[in-house]
N, C-alpha and C positions, 0 to 999 in steps of 0.2 A: 420461628425456630421449632418447627414441628418435626416429629420423628418420621412420620410417613404422611403424605398428603391424604387428608380425609377423602372419602369417595365423593366426588362432586356429582350433583344432580344436573343432568342435561335438561334444560327447559324445553328444548325442541323435541317434540315427540317423534319417534321413528315411524315411518309409514309402514302400515301392515299390508302385506301382499295378499289381497283378497279377504273375504269374510272368514273369520275364524270362529269355530264353534267350541264352546267350553261347557262341559257337563259338570254340574254341581249336585251332589246327592250324598246321602248318608243318614246317620241317626238324627232325628229331629226331637225337639222338646217344645212344650208350651211353658213359657216363663210368666209367672204371675208377679207383677211388680206391685208392691204394697206401699202406698203413700199415706202418711197420717198428717193431718193438719190440726191445729189447736181448735178448741170449741169457740163458737161464735156467741158472744154475750148479748149483742143487740145488732140491729141493722137498720138501715134508713127507712125501709118499708114498714117497720113496726111489727112484722110477722116474726116473732121470736119463738119458733117452735121448740119444743122440749129437746128433740133429738139434736138440735144445733148446739145445745149446751154441753154435748159430749164430744170427745175427740172424734174427728171424722177420718175414716179410713177408706181409701179407694183401692180397688184391685184392677189393674190393667193387664190384659192378655197380650203377649208378644210371642211371635214364632221365633224359636231359637234353633241352635244346632245348624244343620245343613241349610235350613231356610234363611237364617240370618246370614250365613256365609254367602249364599247366593245373592241376597239383597246388597251386601257390602260389595261383592264383585261387580254387580251391575253399576253401582255408584262409582267404583274405581275405574271402570272402562266406559263411562258415559261419554258419548260423542265419538267413540272409536268404532271401527268396523269389526266389532266383536259381539257375538251372539251368546248370551248366557242361557243355557237350558237347565232347568231345575224342575222338581216335582210341581205339578200344577195345584198348589195349595195357596189359596188366597187369604185365608184367615184361620185362626185357631179352632173355630167351630167345626171345621171340616175334618178334624182328627177325632176319631172315636174317643170319647172321654174315658171309657173303661180300659182303653189300650194305650193311651198316650203316656209319655213321660212328662210329669209336671214338676217344675222347680218353683220355689217360693223365695222371693227376694224382697227385703225391705229397703226402701230408699229414704234418703235424708238429704236435706239441703246442706251443702258444704261451700266454703269459699272457693271461688273460681281458681285462685292460686294464692300462694303465700303473699304475693305482692298486691293482689287485688281482693282483699278480704271483704270489701263491701259488695262486690258482685258475687252472687251465689247461684249454684247449679245443683241439680239432683244427681247424686251418685249412690252406689250401693253402701248401705249401712251394715247389712248382715245377710248371710245365706241361711235360710230357715230349714232347708231340707228338700227332699224329693218325694214324689208319689208315682206309682205305676200300677200295672195290672195286679189285681188282688190275687189272682190264681197263679201268679208267677209264670204266666204264659209269655210267648214272644211279644215284646212291645211292638207298637205300630211302626212299620217301615214303609216309607213312601215309594210309589211306583212312578217311573219316568214315562209319561205318556208320549212325549215328543222326543224319544230317545234317538240318538244319532250314532250308529256304529262306526262312522268315519270321523268322529269328533277329534279335534286337534289336541285338546287338553281335557283331562278328567280330574276333578277336584273332589276328594272324598273326606267326609267328616266321620271318623270312627271314634265314637264315645263309649264303645263297649256295651251298647244297648240293643244288640241283635243284628244290626246291619252287616257286621263282618261275618256272620254265619248264615245269612239268608241270601243265597246265590241268585235267587229268582229276581231280586230287586237290584242287582248289580247292573251297571251300564253295559250295553252291548259292546262298546268299544273295548272292554276288558276281556271279552269272551271270544272274539274272532282273531283274525290274523293281523289286525291293525295294531300299530305300536304308538299309541298316543303318549304324550307326556302326562305323568300321573303325580299329583301332589296329594299326599296323605297327611291330613291333620289328625293326629291321634293322641289319646291319653291312655291307650290300651297296650300293654305289653304283648308281644307277638307270639307267645306260646299257645299252641292249639287254636290258632287263628286261621280259618280257611281263607279269608281275604288276603292276609299277609302271605300265605303260602302261594296263592295265585299270583300276587304281585311280584314276589321274588322270583318265581319260576319264569314268568313271561315278560316282565316289565322292569327288571332290576336296573337296566342301563338308563332308563328314563324315569326312574322313581325318585321323588324328593319327599323325604319324611320330615315332618315338623312336629316336635314334641316339646312340652314344657319341662324345664329342669326339675320343678317341684314334683312332677309325676315320677321322674326317675328316682328322686330321693325317697319318695313314698315307697317305692319298690325295693329300697335297700341299696341303691347305687350311691356310693359315698362321694358326693361333690360338695365341697365346703360352701358355705353361704356367708356372704357379707364380710369376707376377710380382705381379699385383694383380687383383682381381676386376673393377675398372673397365677395366683393359687387356684382359682376356679379353672383356668385353662389347664394347669398341670393335673389337677384331679380328673378332669374330663379325659385328657389324653391317656392317662394311666387306666382309667376305668374302661374306655372303649377298647383298649389293647388287651386287658387281662380279665375283665369281669365277664363271666360266662352268661350273665343275664343280658348282656349287650351284644352277644355274638351275632344275633339275627340282624341287628342294625348294620353291622359291618358288611352284610351281603348286598346292601343297596349302595348306589354310587353317591347319593347325596343325603346327608343328615343335617338338620338344623335344630339346635337346641336353644329354646328361648329362656332367657333369664329375666322374667318380668318384662318391663318396657325399657329397662336400662341396658340390656346387652343380649348377645347371642353368640353361638359358635357355629360356624359352617364347617362341616367335615366332608371332604370329597375323597372318595376312594375309587380310582380308576385302575383296574387290573392290578391291584396291590400297591400302586403309587398313591400314597396318602398325603394330602395337604389339608391344613386346617387354618381358619381365620377366626380371630377374636374380635367381636364388635362390643364396644363399651362406651359409656358416657364417662369422660375423665373426671367430672365433678361429682358423680353419684355412684354409690355402691348399689348392689342389687337390692331391690325393694325400697329404695330411698325416694322414688318419685312421689310417693304418698306424703312425704314431708312437704313437698312443694304443692301438691294437689291432694288434700285429705280425702279419705274415703277409698272405695274400691270401684271397679267398673266391670260390667258384664260385656262379653264379646271381644275381649282384647285379642285372643288367639285368632278369631275369625277376621278381624280387621287386619291383622298381620298377614295372614295367608292371602286375603283378597288383594292387598297391595303388592305382595310378592308375585302372585299369579299374573296380575296386570302387567308388571314389568317384564316377566318372562314371555307373555303372549306378544308383547311388542318387539322384544329384542332377542329372543331365543335363549338357549340353555348353554351359556358360556360362564366360566367362573367370574368374569368381570361383570356380567349381567346379574348373577346371583349376589355378588357383593353389593352392587348398587341397589338391587331389589331389597335385600335384607335391611339395608340402612333406611330406605324409604318405608319399609314395613314397620320398623321400630318407631319411626316418626309418626306414621299414621296411627299406630296403636296409642301413642302418647296423646295425639290430638283427640282421639276418642275418649280417653281417660279425662283429658282436660275439659272437653265440652260436656261430658256426662250425658244425662238424659234431658238436658235443657233447663231453662230457668223456670221459676215458680209460675209465672203468668203465661207460659207457653204450654202447648200440648206436649205431654211427656212422651218421649220417644228417642230413638237413636238419631245422631246427627246425620245430615245428608252428605253429599259427595265432598263437602269442604274438608273432611278429614283426609281425603286422598289427594286433593289438590294442594300439594305441599306449598306451592308458590303463593297461594292466597294467604298463607299463614307464616310467611318468612319471619315476621317479627316475633312470632311465638316460638318457632323452632330455633331461632338464633341463640336462645338461652339454654338449649338442650342439644348440644352437639353429639354426634355419634362418630367415633373413630374406629377405623378398621386396621388391624395389624396381623401379619402372619404369625402363627404359633410355631416356635422352634421345635426341633427334635426333642423327644421325650427326655433324653439324657441331659439336656441343657435346662430343663424347666425348673429344677429345684433352685437354681440361682438366677433365673430369668427375672430381670427388672426392666420394664419397657423403657424407662428413661435412659437406660444404657444403650438402647437401640437408636438413639437419636442420630440422625444424619446431619451433623453440624460441625462447627469448628472445634469448640472445646466446651467443657462444662463451665469454665470460667466466664466465657462469653455469655452463656445462658444465665449464669448467676448475675452478671451485670444487668442484663435485660430484665431479669426477674425482680431485682430491687427497683429498677426505674419504672417498669410498666405493670408489674404484678403478674400473678400466676396465670390468669385467664388469657392474657394476651401473649405471654411468653411460652407457656407449656400447655397449650390448649389441647394437645393430642396425647398427653401423658396422664395416667391415673394419678389423682391427687386425693389424699386423705384430708377431708375438711371437717374439722371438729371445732365448731364455733370459731374462735380466733386463731386456732392452731391449724396450719396447713403443712403437710409433709408429703414428699414424693418418694421417700425411701420405702420400698416394699416391706421390709421387716418391721419398720415402725408403723406403717399403715396396718399391717396384720395384727401387731401387738395392741395398738390403740383400738382397733375395731373389735378385737376380742374383749377388751375391757368394756367398751361401749355396749356390746351385746350383753355382757354379764350384768351391767348396771340396769339396763333397760328391762331385761327379763326379771331381774330381782324386784324392781319396783312394780312391775306388772303382776307379780305373784302375791295375792293378798294373804295367803296362809303361811308365809314365811316370816317368822318373828325374830330370828337370830340375825346378827350382822352378816353382811357380805364382806368377805375379807379378800383384799387383793394387795399385791406388792408392786413397788416400782423401784427400779435401780438405775443408777447413772452416776457419773462423776460429779463432784461438787460444782454447782452452777450449770448443770446440764438442762435444767428446766423441768425437774420432776414434778414439782407442785403445779407449775403452770400447765404442763401437759395433761396431767390427770384432771385438773380442774376444768379445762376446756373440753376434754372428752366427756366428763360427767355432765357438763352443761349441754353438750350436743345430744346426750341421751335423754335428759330430762330438763328442758329449759325452765329455769326459775323454780324448780322443785326442791333443790338441795341447798342446805345451809352449810357453808364451809366452816370447819373448826380445825385448829392446828395445835399440836402439843409436841415440843421437842424433848424427847426422853433423855437426851444427854444433860439436860438442865434439871431433871428430877433428882432429888436427893434420897427419896425413899419410896417404898411401894405405896405409901399413903398418898403420895402425889398422884399416882396413877388412879387410885380409888376416887380422889377428888375429880380427876378428869372424867371418869366414867359417870359421876354424878352430874357433871355439867352436860355431858352428852345426853343423859337421860332427861334432864330438864328440857332440852330442846325438843326431844321426842314427845314429851308430855304436852308441849305447846302445839302439837299437831304437825311438826315439820320433820323432815328426814335429813339428818346431818350426814355430811361426808367428812369423816374425821381423819386428818393426817397425823400419823404418829411418826414424826421425823426422827431419823437416826435410831430407829428401833433396834438396830444391830450393834449399838454401842455397848461398852462394858458396863456391867452393874453387878457388883459382887462376883466378878469373873466374866469371862468372854461370853457374849450373847446372853447375859444374865436376865434380860427382860422377857425373853421368849416364854418362859414357863408361866408368867403372870397373865398371858393372853390366851392360854389354851382353853380355859373354861368359858370366858366371854366370847371367844370366836365360835366355839362348838355349840354351847348351850344358850348363849345370849344372856348370861347372868354374871354378876360379880358380887363378891362378899365384902361387906364392911362391918368389921367386928363379928357379931354373931348373926347379923342380918344378911339375907341374900336378896339382892335387888335384880329384877329383870331389866334388861337394857332396851329391848325392842328393836324396831327396824332402823338400821343405820348402815352406812358404808364405811368400813375401816380400810384406810389406805396406809400401808406400812412402807415408808420411804427409807431406803437404805442410805446410811451415812458413811460406812466404812467399806462397803462392797459395791462395786460399780455394775455388776451383773448378777443375775440370779444364779448362774453357774458358780460364781465365786462364793456367793453366800451359802449355797446348799452343798458346797464341796462335791459337786457333780453327783449327788445322790448315792444310791446303792452302797451304803457304807459297809454292810456285812461282806458283800462279794469282794470289794476292793481290799478290805482288811485281810481276808483269807488269802487272796492272791499275793498281797505284799508279804505276808508272813511265810508263805510257801517258798517263794523264789527270790525275794529281794531284801533279805535281812541285812545285807551289807550295803544296801543302797541308802545313802543319806536322804535322797529325794523321796524314796519310798517310805522311809520311816517318818519323814516330815508329813507326807500326805496322810499316812495312817494316824498320826497324832492329831492332825487337823480334823479328820473325820471323827475321831473319838471325842474330841472336844465338842464337835457339832452334835453328836449323839447325846452326850452327857448334858448338854444345854437344852435338850428337848427339841433340837432342830428338826429332825424328821417328823415329830408330832406337830410342830408348828406348820411345816410345809404341807402336811396332809390336810390342814384346815384352810389353806389358801384355795381360792377358786380361780385365780388367774394372776398373771404378772406381766410386766412389760419392762424391757430395757430401753432407756432413753439415751440416745447417743450424744445429743448436745451439739454445740457449734464447733467444737475442736475435732481434728482428725484423730481417729482411734488407732489406726495402723495404716500400713501402706496400701492395703486392699480397700480401705474406706475412701473411695473416690467421691462419694456423694456428700461428704461433709460440706463441700463448697456450696451445694444447693441448699442444705439445711441452714447454713449460715446466711445465705441470701434471703431465704424465706423468712427467717427470724428478723433479719435487719429490716425487711419491708414492713413487717408488723410493728416493730418498735418505732420506726419513723412515722408510720401512720398514726400511732397512738400519741407520740410525744412531739411531733413536728408536722401536723397536718397542713400547716400553712405553706409548706414547700411543695405541695401537690398542685399541679396546674389543672386547668379546666378539663383536660382529657384524662386525668387520673395519673399522670406521669410525675414521678418525684424528680425535682430539680436538685441534682447532687453533682458536685464537682467530680470529674473523672478520676483525679488523683485521690480524693477522699474515698471514693467508691472502691478504687483499686486497693487501697490500704485496708479498708474494712473487710474486704473479701479475702485478700491474700496474706494478711498477717499470719505468721506461723502458729500463734497460740493466743487465746484470750485467757489470761491468768486465772480468772474466776468464772470462766464460761459465760453463760448468758448474763450473769450479773455484770460482768465487765463490758459486754456489748452495750447493755442498757446504760451503764454508768458513763461511757464515753459520749453517748448521745445526750444524756442529761447534763453533762458538764459543758457541752458545746453551746455556743451562744446562738440559738435558733429562734428564739421568741420574736415573732413579727417579721421574720425574714422570708424571702421568697425562694431561697435556695440554700443548700448546705455547702458552704464554700470553705476553702482551706483556712481562711482567716477566722472562721467561727470555731475551729478546733480548740480544745484546751491546751494548756502549755505542756511542753515535753515532760516536766516534772509531774504533772497530774496524769498524763498518759502512762507514765512509768508504773503507776499503781495497777494498771490493768493490761498493759501490753509491753513489749520491748519498744520503748519510745524511739530509739535510733532506727530500728527496722521499720517501724510504722511511718516515720517521717521520710525515710528513704523511698518507701513505696509511694508516698504522697508526691514527693518532688520528682520522682522518676517520670511521672506522667507529664509534668511541666517541662522537664528537660527534653524528653523525647519530642514533644510538640515543637520545641524550639529548633530542633534539627530536622524537622519534617521535610522542608523544601531542600535542604542540603542533601539529605538522603535520596530524595527523588532525583536530584541532579546527578549524584554519584551513580545511581542505578541506570539512568539514561546514558551516561558516558560509558559505562561498562557494556551496555547493549550496543552502542555505536562501534566499540572496539571489536566485539564479537561478530558483528554483521558486516564489518568492513570487507569489501570484496564480494560479499554475498548479495548485497542490495546496492542499487545505483546511488551514487553520491548525492543526487538531487531528490532522492525519495523523501517524502515529508517526514517520515519517522527518523531520518538520519540527520536532520538539522540540529544545530547546537540548541541548548536549552532556551536561550533568549529568543530564538526564532521559531520554536515549536508553537503550533496552534494550541489554543486553550483546551481543546478536547484531549490532545496527547498529554499535556501537562497534568490535567486532572486524573488521567488514567494512571500516571506514575505516582501521584500523590495518594491515590486510593491503594495502590500497591504497597506503598510505605505504611499506610494505616493498617494493613493486614499483618505486618511483621509481628507485633505483640501477640496477635491472635494465633498465628502459626507457631510461634515459640511456646506459647502457653500449652498448645496441644501436645508438645513433647516435654513438658515440665521444665521449660527454660524461661528466663526473663532477661530484660535489658537493664544493665546497671552502668552508671557513669564511672569513668576512670578518674582517680585523683592521685597525681604524682606517681604513677606506675605504668608499666607496660601492660597491654591487654593479655589475658590468659589465652593460650591457644586452645581452640575447641574445634572439633571436627564432628559433623553430624554423621551418624550411621546410615546405612542404606534404608532401613525401616523408617528412621526419623525423616529422612528426605522424602520418602514416599508419602508419609502422612502429611507433611507440610505442603508438598506439591499438589496433592489432591485438594487441600484446603484452598491453596492459591487458585486453582482452576475453578473450584466451586464458587468462590467469591467473584472471580472474574466473570463467570457466566451470569451471576446475579446482577452485577453491575451493568452488563450489556443488556440484560432483560429490562432493567429499569429505563434504559435509553431507547427501548423499543426494538432492539436487535433480536433477530430470530435465526434459526438454523437455515443454511442455504449456501449457495456458492458465494465466493468473496464478493462483498458488496461495495458500493461507493456512497457518496453523500446522499444520493437519491434512493438508494436501495440498501437498507440496513440489514444485511444478512452476513453470516460468518459460518464457515464449516466446522468450527470448534465449539459451537453451541450444543454440546452433547455431554453425556455422562462420561466420567473418567475412563471407564473401561471401553468406551467407544471412541476414545480419542486416539489419533494416529500416534505412533511411537515418536515421531519427530516433535509433535506438539507436546507430548508428555515430557520429553527431554527439556524443552524450553522452560516448563514449569519447574523441573528439578534444578536446572541451572540457576533460576531466579532465587530459590530458597537456599541453595547451597552456598551462595555468595553473601548471604546476610551478615555473617561475622566480619567479612572483609569490609563491607560498606560501613558497618558500625565502628570498627576500630579506626577507620580513617577520620572519624569525627569524635574520637576520645570516648567511645562507649564500647562495651563488650557484652557478649552473651554468657550468662552464667546458669548452670544447672541448679534447679531448686532441689535441695536435699530433702 
């Protein structure tokens, strides 16, 4: 159920026509890797020298910059007819020490991965700084002794350390009439840059610029970090279009922006025709790979460019090649990070060519998928949610698969927000939760802040506010926060709040950081929103008063959970009180609605609402498992994701060896499609807890609670109708298939020979034809769900008349064709002329838009007749309101 097929890596390498020369040059550095080991107390030889009793520190010199890039490129093209030409520098000693750029990096042992903590490798612990020429003269720039003015590809490393202004050391291929492909790895903005001016003037058509997103941010380009991949793409598209700082980048045909090792954006501008692609890891946000592999790593950008260059050298400069190359480049960069500088007992150094031989590491990269998807036009990006781009039957079908198989198997190409046990696919929720996570993490990492961090969470009762924030906090600081909860609607006086603050302070004095939930903080207390004013000083100054004594609170996270307002907008009365009051007083005195709004805002102001809001550092609206409005289509996915978590926690025994939950189709249909859970998440949980699941291998209809118990949490009649509807539909499956076949025979009479195999009566059809019709019947609920319709049994009445509109028929027909193609593919059929038993080919094995008008009409007629087939068997199609 993927939105767009991920870019597949072709294991068969393309043949290269003749020997290709690739020039690699640019700024170089000498990287000093510092490794410290504990003191040695004694040894087997008995020679316990005094210096051994101190911490041992080693410094290893490694060539960096363009030289590291050249080394990586040789590894990436090993065994191929490609010649990498780079400055003839064999070791760091060849660079004049008084003119070289020196970087100093401390290394430390880290777990190989979160799953393999016992295995350890060296990675970067910290960057200690740089050193260069004392007289501020031009740093050392290497000279190409074996330069080739006819080079096919030129790869340049511009770190802003003199190479871009020293034309004497530039490759000859850039200075003649030759037009090589140029890859520019840069962290240097292009103003007053001689190299950039040269490249744009003479090589713009064949220029690929690779830059790190953090460098753009450093220069003031506003691209959000760690919110959602859709938001990142939106920010980039806006910035590249309107930010004058990026105007130079729009002059080259190809721009690649790296977002760590988790994602990238490819921007292609051919004569004003702009296309962009977003690459991302569905399971990871930007900068999250370090959670899996702690520490940092040097040379990530060089590994990325080397892998990309190798792919382009093999297959040329086409968009498809770039897409494939960027995916491989991200995977290679990840492998570099994962392997680090090697294990303790090995020689410290960069990994060899194994980081570029993706297929030797398939088991490693299987857990780190990279998905590619086109970025829409700028006007659509504010509302862009990748899950809505899915090319599939319906969200309901995805929901069913999500419950049974889990997120990773069902939505492997869709961004998911994973916050401990909480998984969400809704972009707005991901961004809201991620903002809160960022706030908590930054707060806990800031030692000098001693007043509480205040955030708010809103949602309808039972939406999962406490669960959501708890999981987000746990993902930000695993095991570090102690949860506390106070329900303000149960407090009788302000003294109760003082006692609560004392309990919070006690936890802090014990050395722990509490996360304190103040539930129903917006409830009435001596008037509307009466509790707000009591929190102003504790929130701002981190103090509270008990009698005549003022007590400091200390470091804590305050979470204000709304009880009467389901959104921040409803709580804050949309802010800007003064402006709205003035507008209402000027022109809307006679408007009841206007006066009501003015009164609400005045209440909010009098209750110190604006002061309270000013002390908040963030908020999130939690949507919960119920549909909020007609535009809220993703509630079905939220519901499925929640149901999967609840079943895993409360009935793990129904999971088989493959991780698939065994749940009756009717039960699953009811749990997903019921119109409302009366108490939200609490009702979903209650139904599972009331079901008899202990020790059972599957969630069957017989395990459900009685209708009387169900009525506490859902409309029991509707719930059981959904449960039984699946059973009843399965009971008429073959009868429907027979009716469908008979309709086909009537329509084809005179068109096909009487003795044609497909024209035989049902009893005489071969098994392949019968199975085809049965599969067609199985698609009916899927197709109806796509247009918000369902099948219901008739009881002592005639069927309602329903006619599908042209748009509905088109949607259903495309689904019918898509599933037909998938079924044929499973049988080994492929595109081609009409086949026979020995040759499984069919001309209709194509996308809908490529299908002939006649074949499209066949699909339209199939779905158009669904109400007729069902009514003949005492069922009808009903629109879901």
